[in-house]
C-alpha positions as CSV (number, residue, x, y, z in Angstrom):
1,M,106.4,76.0,145.3
2,L,104.7,78.5,143.4
3,K,107.5,81.0,144.1
4,Y,110.1,78.5,142.9
5,F,108.0,77.8,139.9
6,L,108.0,81.5,138.8
7,D,111.5,82.6,139.8
8,T,113.6,79.7,138.4
9,N,114.6,79.1,134.8
10,I,112.1,76.4,134.3
11,R,110.1,78.8,132.2
12,S,112.9,78.9,129.6
13,V,112.7,75.4,128.7
14,L,108.9,74.5,129.3
15,G,106.7,74.8,126.3
16,R,104.1,77.6,126.5
17,T,101.0,75.2,126.2
18,L,102.6,73.1,129.1
19,C,103.1,76.0,131.4
20,N,99.6,77.1,130.7
21,K,98.2,73.8,131.8
22,L,100.3,73.5,135.0
23,L,99.4,77.2,136.0
24,N,95.7,76.8,135.2
25,K,95.6,73.7,137.5
26,M,97.5,75.5,140.3
27,V,95.1,78.2,140.3
28,T,92.2,76.3,140.3
29,T,93.4,74.4,143.4
30,M,94.2,77.8,145.0
31,I,90.6,78.8,144.4
32,K,89.0,75.9,145.9
33,S,91.4,76.0,149.0
34,P,90.0,77.4,152.1
35,N,92.4,80.2,152.4
36,Y,90.9,81.7,149.4
37,L,87.4,81.0,150.4
38,F,88.0,82.7,153.6
39,G,88.9,86.0,151.9
40,N,92.5,85.7,151.0
41,K,91.8,87.8,147.7
42,Q,94.7,90.1,148.1
43,K,97.1,87.2,147.6
44,Y,95.1,85.8,144.8
45,S,95.3,89.2,143.0
46,L,99.1,89.1,143.3
47,L,99.2,85.5,142.0
48,K,97.2,86.5,138.9
49,K,99.6,89.4,138.1
50,K,102.5,87.1,138.4
51,L,100.9,84.5,136.2
52,C,100.3,87.1,133.6
53,Q,104.2,88.1,133.7
54,F,104.9,84.4,133.6
55,R,102.7,83.8,130.4
56,F,104.4,86.7,128.6
57,L,107.8,85.6,129.5
58,A,107.0,82.1,128.5
59,S,105.8,83.3,125.0
60,Q,108.9,85.5,124.8
61,S,111.2,82.6,125.5
62,T,109.2,80.2,123.0
63,N,109.6,83.1,120.3
64,S,113.4,83.4,121.1
65,V,114.0,79.5,120.7
66,R,112.0,79.7,117.4
67,E,114.2,82.4,116.1
68,L,117.2,80.7,117.3
69,E,116.1,77.6,115.4
70,S,115.3,79.6,112.3
71,K,118.9,81.1,112.3
72,N,120.7,77.9,112.7
73,S,118.7,76.3,110.0
74,F,119.4,79.2,107.7
75,T,123.1,79.0,108.7
76,Q,123.1,75.2,107.8
77,Q,121.2,76.1,104.2
78,W,123.6,79.0,103.5
79,Q,126.6,76.6,104.2
80,A,125.2,73.9,101.9
81,A,124.4,76.6,99.2
82,K,126.5,77.3,96.1
83,P,128.9,80.2,96.5
84,Y,127.7,83.6,94.9
85,E,130.8,83.5,92.6
86,D,129.2,80.4,90.9
87,I,126.1,82.1,89.7
88,P,126.3,81.7,85.9
89,T,127.6,85.0,84.2
90,M,128.9,86.5,81.1
91,P,132.3,88.3,81.3
92,P,131.9,92.0,81.3
93,L,134.0,92.5,77.9
94,K,132.0,89.9,76.2
95,M,128.6,91.6,77.6
96,L,129.7,94.9,76.1
97,L,130.8,93.6,72.7
98,N,127.2,92.0,72.6
99,F,125.9,95.4,72.7
100,L,128.1,96.8,69.8
101,P,126.9,96.8,66.2
102,G,126.7,93.6,65.2
103,G,126.6,91.9,68.7
104,K,124.0,89.5,70.0
105,F,122.2,92.2,71.9
106,A,122.6,95.1,69.5
107,K,119.1,95.2,68.1
108,L,117.3,93.6,71.0
109,D,115.1,95.5,73.4
110,I,115.5,95.0,77.0
111,S,112.9,92.1,77.3
112,D,114.4,90.1,74.5
113,M,117.9,90.7,76.0
114,F,116.8,89.2,79.3
115,M,115.2,86.4,77.6
116,A,118.5,85.6,75.4
117,L,120.5,85.7,78.7
118,R,118.2,83.2,80.1
119,S,118.6,80.9,77.0
120,E,122.4,81.2,77.4
121,L,123.0,81.1,81.2
122,G,119.9,79.5,82.7
123,P,117.0,80.6,84.9
124,I,119.3,82.4,87.2
125,C,122.4,84.4,86.1
126,K,124.4,87.4,87.0
127,M,125.4,90.5,85.0
128,K,128.6,91.8,86.3
129,G,128.6,95.6,87.0
130,V,130.6,98.0,84.9
131,F,131.1,101.7,84.8
132,G,130.2,102.0,88.5
133,R,127.1,100.0,88.4
134,P,126.8,97.0,90.9
135,D,126.3,93.4,89.9
136,M,122.8,92.4,89.1
137,V,121.5,88.9,89.8
138,I,118.6,88.0,87.4
139,T,116.1,85.2,88.2
140,H,113.1,83.8,86.4
141,N,112.2,81.5,89.3
142,P,108.9,82.2,91.2
143,Q,110.3,80.5,94.3
144,D,113.1,83.1,94.4
145,F,110.4,86.0,93.8
146,E,108.8,85.1,97.1
147,T,112.0,84.7,99.0
148,L,113.0,88.2,97.9
149,L,109.8,90.0,98.3
150,R,109.0,88.4,101.8
151,N,112.3,89.6,103.0
152,E,112.4,93.0,101.6
153,G,112.6,95.0,105.0
154,V,110.8,97.9,106.5
155,W,111.7,100.2,103.5
156,P,112.1,98.1,100.4
157,N,115.0,99.5,98.1
158,R,114.0,99.3,94.8
159,P,116.9,100.2,92.2
160,G,116.6,102.8,89.4
161,S,115.7,106.4,88.8
162,E,119.3,107.7,89.3
163,G,118.9,110.5,86.9
164,L,115.8,111.7,88.6
165,S,117.4,111.2,92.1
166,Y,120.4,113.3,90.9
167,Y,118.3,115.9,89.5
168,R,116.1,116.3,92.7
169,R,119.1,115.9,95.2
170,V,122.0,117.7,93.5
171,H,121.0,119.7,90.2
172,R,117.9,121.3,92.0
173,A,118.5,120.8,95.5
174,D,117.7,124.4,96.0
175,F,114.0,123.6,95.0
176,F,113.4,120.1,96.5
177,Q,115.2,120.8,99.8
178,G,115.6,117.1,100.4
179,V,112.1,116.1,99.4
180,E,112.8,113.6,96.5
181,G,109.4,111.8,96.4
182,L,108.5,108.3,96.1
183,I,110.0,107.4,92.7
184,A,113.5,108.8,93.4
185,S,114.1,108.2,97.2
186,Q,115.1,105.1,99.2
187,G,115.4,104.1,102.7
188,E,114.0,106.3,105.6
189,Q,113.5,109.2,103.3
190,W,111.3,107.2,101.1
191,G,109.4,105.6,104.2
192,S,108.8,109.3,105.7
193,F,107.4,110.6,102.4
194,R,105.2,107.4,101.8
195,T,103.9,107.6,105.4
196,K,102.7,111.2,104.7
197,V,100.9,110.7,101.3
198,N,99.6,106.9,101.8
199,P,96.5,107.6,104.0
200,I,95.5,110.2,101.4
201,L,96.2,108.3,98.0
202,M,95.3,104.9,99.2
203,Q,91.9,105.5,100.7
204,P,89.1,104.4,98.2
205,K,86.7,107.3,99.4
206,N,89.4,110.0,98.3
207,V,89.9,108.3,94.8
208,R,86.1,108.0,94.5
209,L,85.9,111.9,94.6
210,Y,86.8,112.0,91.0
211,M,84.4,109.5,89.6
212,D,82.3,112.1,88.0
213,R,85.0,114.3,86.6
214,I,86.8,111.3,85.0
215,S,83.6,110.0,83.6
216,Q,83.2,113.4,81.9
217,V,86.7,112.9,80.5
218,N,85.8,109.7,79.0
219,K,82.7,111.3,77.5
220,E,84.9,113.7,75.7
221,F,87.3,110.9,74.7
222,I,84.4,109.4,72.9
223,K,83.7,112.4,71.1
224,R,87.3,112.6,70.2
225,I,87.3,109.1,68.7
226,I,84.1,110.0,66.4
227,E,85.9,113.1,65.3
228,I,89.2,111.3,64.1
229,R,87.9,108.0,63.1
230,N,87.6,107.4,59.2
231,P,83.8,107.9,58.4
232,N,84.1,105.1,55.9
233,T,86.0,102.3,58.0
234,N,85.7,103.5,61.4
235,E,89.2,103.3,61.8
236,V,91.3,105.8,63.9
237,P,94.7,107.1,62.7
238,E,97.9,105.2,63.2
239,N,99.1,107.8,65.8
240,F,96.2,106.9,68.2
241,E,98.7,106.2,70.9
242,E,99.2,110.0,71.1
243,E,95.4,110.3,71.8
244,L,95.6,107.6,74.5
245,N,98.4,109.6,76.0
246,L,96.3,112.8,76.1
247,W,93.5,110.9,77.6
248,A,95.7,109.8,80.4
249,L,97.2,113.0,80.9
250,E,93.9,114.6,81.1
251,S,92.7,111.9,83.7
252,I,95.7,112.1,86.1
253,S,95.8,115.8,86.1
254,I,92.4,116.0,87.6
255,V,94.0,114.2,90.5
256,A,97.5,115.4,90.5
257,L,96.8,119.2,89.7
258,D,93.1,119.3,90.7
259,Q,92.5,120.8,87.3
260,K,91.1,119.7,83.9
261,L,93.8,120.9,81.3
262,G,91.3,120.6,78.3
263,L,93.5,118.2,76.3
264,L,90.4,116.5,74.7
265,S,88.5,119.6,73.9
266,G,88.9,123.4,73.5
267,N,92.2,123.8,75.3
268,R,93.9,121.2,73.3
269,N,96.4,123.5,71.5
270,N,97.3,125.7,74.7
271,P,101.1,126.1,74.4
272,E,101.9,125.3,78.1
273,V,99.5,122.5,78.2
274,R,101.1,121.0,75.0
275,K,104.7,121.7,76.3
276,L,104.0,119.8,79.7
277,F,102.8,116.7,77.5
278,R,105.8,116.8,75.4
279,L,108.2,117.2,78.2
280,L,106.7,114.4,80.2
281,I,107.0,112.0,76.9
282,D,110.6,113.3,76.6
283,F,111.4,112.4,80.3
284,F,110.1,108.8,79.7
285,T,112.2,108.4,76.5
286,L,115.4,110.0,78.0
287,S,115.3,107.9,81.3
288,V,115.8,104.7,79.2
289,D,119.4,105.9,78.3
290,I,120.2,107.4,81.6
291,E,118.9,104.1,83.6
292,F,119.9,101.3,81.3
293,K,123.0,102.3,79.3
294,P,126.5,102.6,80.9
295,P,126.3,105.7,83.0
296,I,128.9,107.8,81.5
297,W,126.9,110.9,82.6
298,K,128.3,110.2,86.2
299,Y,131.7,111.0,84.8
300,Y,130.9,113.2,81.9
301,K,127.9,115.2,81.3
302,T,126.6,113.9,78.1
303,K,124.1,115.4,75.6
304,T,121.4,113.1,77.0
305,F,122.0,114.0,80.6
306,R,122.0,117.6,79.7
307,K,118.6,117.4,77.9
308,M,117.3,115.2,80.7
309,M,118.1,118.0,83.2
310,K,116.5,120.5,81.0
311,T,113.4,118.5,80.6
312,M,113.2,118.1,84.2
313,D,113.5,122.0,84.8
314,G,110.5,122.5,82.5
315,I,108.2,119.9,84.2
316,T,109.4,121.3,87.5
317,D,108.5,125.0,86.4
318,I,105.2,124.0,85.0
319,V,103.9,121.6,87.8
320,S,105.1,124.1,90.7
321,R,103.1,126.9,88.9
322,H,100.0,124.8,88.7
323,V,100.2,123.8,92.3
324,E,100.6,127.4,93.3
325,Q,97.5,128.2,91.2
326,A,95.6,125.5,93.0
327,I,96.9,126.8,96.6
328,D,95.4,130.2,95.4
329,R,92.1,128.7,94.4
330,I,91.9,126.8,97.7
331,E,92.6,129.8,99.9
332,K,90.2,132.1,97.9
333,T,87.4,129.4,98.2
334,E,88.0,129.0,101.9
335,L,88.0,132.8,102.4
336,N,84.9,133.5,100.4
337,D,82.7,130.6,101.6
338,S,84.1,129.2,104.6
339,S,80.7,127.9,106.0
340,A,79.4,126.1,102.8
341,N,83.0,124.7,102.0
342,G,83.0,122.7,105.3
343,N,80.6,120.2,103.8
344,I,82.8,119.6,100.8
345,E,85.3,116.8,100.9
346,P,88.7,118.4,100.2
347,S,90.5,117.1,96.9
348,V,93.7,115.0,97.2
349,L,95.7,118.0,96.3
350,E,94.1,120.2,99.0
351,K,94.9,117.4,101.6
352,L,98.4,117.1,100.4
353,I,98.8,120.7,100.6
354,R,97.8,120.8,104.0
355,I,100.4,118.4,105.0
356,D,103.3,120.2,103.3
357,K,103.4,122.4,100.1
358,K,106.5,120.8,99.0
359,V,105.3,117.4,99.5
360,A,102.1,118.3,97.5
361,T,104.1,119.6,94.6
362,V,106.6,116.6,94.4
363,M,103.8,114.1,94.7
364,A,101.9,115.9,91.8
365,M,105.1,115.5,89.6
366,D,105.4,111.8,90.5
367,M,101.8,111.1,89.7
368,L,102.2,113.0,86.2
369,M,105.5,111.3,85.4
370,A,104.3,107.8,86.5
371,G,100.7,108.0,85.3
372,I,100.8,108.7,81.4
373,D,102.9,106.0,79.6
374,T,102.0,103.2,82.2
375,T,98.2,103.9,81.9
376,T,98.3,104.2,78.0
377,S,100.3,100.9,77.7
378,A,97.8,98.9,80.1
379,F,94.9,100.4,78.3
380,T,96.3,99.5,74.9
381,G,96.9,95.8,76.1
382,L,93.3,95.7,77.3
383,L,91.9,97.1,73.9
384,L,93.9,94.6,71.9
385,V,92.9,91.6,73.9
386,L,89.1,92.5,73.8
387,A,89.5,93.4,69.9
388,K,90.8,89.9,69.5
389,N,88.4,88.1,71.8
390,P,84.9,89.5,70.5
391,D,83.0,86.8,72.7
392,K,84.8,88.3,75.9
393,Q,84.2,91.8,74.8
394,Q,80.5,90.9,74.3
395,K,80.2,89.5,77.7
396,L,81.7,92.6,79.3
397,R,79.5,94.7,77.2
398,E,76.5,92.9,78.6
399,E,77.7,93.4,82.0
400,V,78.1,97.2,81.4
401,M,74.8,97.5,79.8
402,R,73.0,96.2,82.7
403,L,74.7,99.2,84.8
404,L,74.6,101.7,82.1
405,P,71.1,101.1,80.1
406,H,71.7,104.3,78.0
407,K,75.1,105.4,76.3
408,D,74.8,108.7,78.4
409,S,74.1,106.9,81.7
410,E,76.2,107.8,84.4
411,F,78.1,105.3,87.0
412,D,77.5,105.8,90.6
413,E,79.4,104.6,93.5
414,Q,77.5,101.4,94.0
415,T,77.0,100.4,90.3
416,F,80.8,100.7,89.9
417,K,81.4,98.2,92.6
418,N,79.4,95.7,90.9
419,M,81.5,94.8,87.8
420,P,83.5,91.7,88.5
421,Y,83.9,90.7,84.8
422,L,85.2,94.2,84.0
423,R,88.0,93.7,86.6
424,A,88.6,90.3,85.6
425,C,89.2,91.6,82.0
426,L,91.7,94.1,83.3
427,K,93.6,91.4,85.6
428,E,93.8,89.0,82.5
429,S,95.0,91.7,80.1
430,L,97.8,92.6,82.5
431,R,98.9,89.0,82.5
432,I,99.0,88.8,78.7
433,H,100.5,92.2,78.3
434,P,102.3,93.2,81.5
435,L,103.6,96.7,82.0
436,A,107.0,95.6,83.0
437,L,109.3,92.6,82.4
438,G,109.7,92.4,86.0
439,N,110.7,94.0,89.2
440,A,113.8,94.9,91.1
441,R,115.0,95.1,94.6
442,V,118.3,95.5,96.5
443,S,118.2,92.5,98.9
444,A,117.8,93.6,102.7
445,T,119.5,90.5,103.9
446,D,121.6,87.5,102.9
447,M,119.3,85.0,101.1
448,I,119.5,81.7,99.1
449,L,118.1,82.0,95.4
450,S,118.0,78.8,93.2
451,G,120.4,77.2,95.4
452,Y,123.0,80.1,95.5
453,R,124.2,82.5,98.2
454,V,123.1,86.1,97.5
455,P,124.6,88.2,100.0
456,K,122.9,91.4,101.6
457,E,122.7,94.6,99.3
458,T,122.8,92.7,96.1
459,Q,120.7,94.2,93.4
460,I,118.2,91.5,92.1
461,M,115.9,91.6,89.3
462,I,112.8,89.2,89.1
463,V,111.7,88.5,85.5
464,Y,108.1,87.3,85.4
465,L,107.6,88.2,81.6
466,S,109.1,84.9,80.8
467,L,106.4,82.9,83.0
468,I,103.2,84.5,81.3
469,N,102.8,81.8,78.8
470,N,103.9,79.0,81.0
471,D,100.9,76.5,81.5
472,S,102.7,75.4,84.8
473,Y,101.5,78.7,86.4
474,Y,98.7,79.7,84.1
475,P,96.7,76.8,82.7
476,R,95.8,77.6,79.1
477,S,98.2,80.4,79.3
478,G,97.8,81.1,75.5
479,E,94.1,82.1,75.9
480,Y,92.6,85.3,77.1
481,L,90.4,83.9,79.9
482,P,89.2,86.6,82.3
483,E,87.3,84.0,84.0
484,R,90.4,82.7,85.7
485,W,90.2,85.7,88.1
486,L,86.5,85.4,89.0
487,R,86.1,84.1,92.7
488,S,82.5,82.9,91.5
489,E,84.2,80.9,88.9
490,V,84.3,77.0,90.2
491,E,87.3,75.3,88.9
492,N,87.1,72.2,86.9
493,E,89.7,69.7,88.1
494,E,89.9,68.2,84.6
495,N,90.2,71.7,83.0
496,P,91.8,74.2,85.4
497,I,92.3,77.7,84.7
498,K,93.2,79.5,87.9
499,P,96.8,80.9,88.6
500,R,98.9,78.2,90.4
501,S,101.2,80.8,92.1
502,A,100.6,84.3,93.9
503,F,104.3,85.1,93.0
504,V,104.3,85.1,89.3
505,N,102.9,88.6,88.3
506,F,102.8,91.8,90.0
507,P,101.3,94.6,87.8
508,F,101.3,97.0,90.4
509,G,104.3,95.9,92.6
510,F,104.4,94.3,95.9
511,G,104.4,95.1,99.6
512,A,105.2,98.4,101.1
513,R,106.6,99.6,97.6
514,S,103.5,98.8,95.6
515,C,102.0,101.4,93.3
516,I,100.6,104.1,95.3
517,G,98.5,105.3,92.3
518,R,96.9,101.6,91.8
519,R,93.4,102.8,92.9
520,I,93.6,105.9,90.7
521,V,94.8,104.0,87.6
522,E,92.3,101.3,88.0
523,M,89.4,103.7,88.3
524,E,90.7,105.6,85.1
525,M,90.8,102.4,83.1
526,E,87.7,100.7,84.4
527,L,85.7,103.7,83.6
528,G,87.3,104.4,80.5
529,I,86.9,100.8,78.9
530,A,83.3,100.5,80.4
531,R,82.5,103.7,78.4
532,L,84.2,102.6,75.2
533,V,82.6,99.1,75.0
534,R,79.3,100.6,75.8
535,N,79.6,102.9,72.9
536,F,81.7,100.8,70.4
537,H,82.4,97.6,69.1
538,V,86.3,97.5,69.2
539,E,88.2,95.6,66.4
540,F,91.8,95.4,65.5
541,D,92.5,93.8,62.0
542,Y,96.2,93.6,62.4
543,P,98.9,91.2,63.8
544,T,99.4,91.7,67.5
545,E,102.9,89.8,67.6
546,N,105.5,92.3,69.0
547,A,102.8,94.5,70.0
548,F,105.1,96.3,72.9
549,K,108.5,96.9,73.3
550,T,110.3,97.4,76.5
551,L,111.7,100.9,77.6
552,L,111.3,101.8,81.3
553,F,108.0,100.0,81.0
554,R,106.5,98.2,78.0
555,V,105.1,100.6,75.4
556,P,103.2,100.1,72.1
557,N,105.4,99.0,69.4
558,I,102.8,98.9,66.6
559,P,100.4,101.5,65.0
560,L,97.1,101.3,67.0
561,K,94.7,101.5,64.3
562,F,91.7,100.4,66.0
563,K,88.2,100.2,64.6
564,F,85.4,101.8,66.6
565,T,81.9,100.9,65.4
566,D,79.0,102.5,67.0
567,V,76.9,100.1,69.3
568,E,73.2,100.5,68.2
569,N,71.4,101.1,71.4
């Protein structure tokens, strides 16, 4: 009977639980039998082995049945869904005319254009591809966000960065030699690069190596604010955005280049350092035209395209030179003091160099290109909401002062962990002033979005900017409420504040393709804002409507004339 039970196809139709019950009963019966008690242990051992095989096969069979049922269910849903061709769209000619002078979109930034499309076409629409660009499906539906992101595949494909990809893959293939980095690459090449750098950049202990050095940068930033603010009004100049950019570059350079550039102190006017700063800002500005406007550069090398290539040449030359200098420093240190150096944790750059010098150089470039404007924008948003909500600012200051009793007190690793309100303040500011209008993917499989069929390899834009002021997803969405992110905050059913969906806002991306520098950026901002509110009362006496505009990311759109008044103790 046992042989028949194991060898027939009954395992393909019996449920796993039923099989286990039957088998356990049979084993119990055998153990109690005289044959087993009189030493027939060899047969019992063989039986156990076969039972294990059976359980595995039963499990596999159950999973196969579930997969088949799921496929059948999706097939039925796909057939019932509306055709891709029926997704609301605007004819390409009409779209182009709307971008011309006098057109509906001519004076709108990218965010406003997406909102205008939503008003005209609905919460899901399609932009027809022109000049070699593919169609793009645009959705404002969080259920679609979840469908897309939960089915993004092993190597999520995030469209964009075509100019940078061309530069590294074609224009300077001699230098990059197939190593395109995280920003520019896709597919298996992206997966290979991410696998190499992920264990280094995502480990908290590696990021915490820089706590003291970044804290010193923040102290220099405090001195710089005191130096440039008006002594009568305590207000900083309207070009304060540049000071924030310099602070962000100084901070990220400590990690990316293992070097302090001196942008907030004595080396501020160093020609090469200033050139690198200018090139990185230009790269960001030029990328907007390359990525969002019709890609004429693919057919004719436009002035903007040529300037972009020249800008990238400058960044490549300077960064590669700094990485070579770092390699020399590391090799000399190891040679001169190998015994003492064994007790020192290697820097992020040093660990990357040990993997591959080219990987280290390209990762340093990616960190610099992605870590200035984004950090400045996020920090600006945080300053604005704290300035406009002095009660929240004071609550944050009280938390900071418990950990930093004096203005020159230092953070240590333990105290830095114990700042829940600070982190809640940052999360809530990123809700109100998100870094991007949304996120994009190329679909890895056929899927159904808002009732429409969307084929595999379709470019999809999920727009969460339109949802940040929606009370359905964020109760009391018009208020700055860091408390909504506190785990310790018990929600009042009559006055709810907690987010209603996990798929509404992704300030650092989602899944495998989430921001690899998240821990670094969060540490920079948390240390920075803690030091600022410990030293100053932050005020902003101007309107904050339209405080940001959308380029590649959302960037400040108003003069940042903050008022920094000294905290007394």
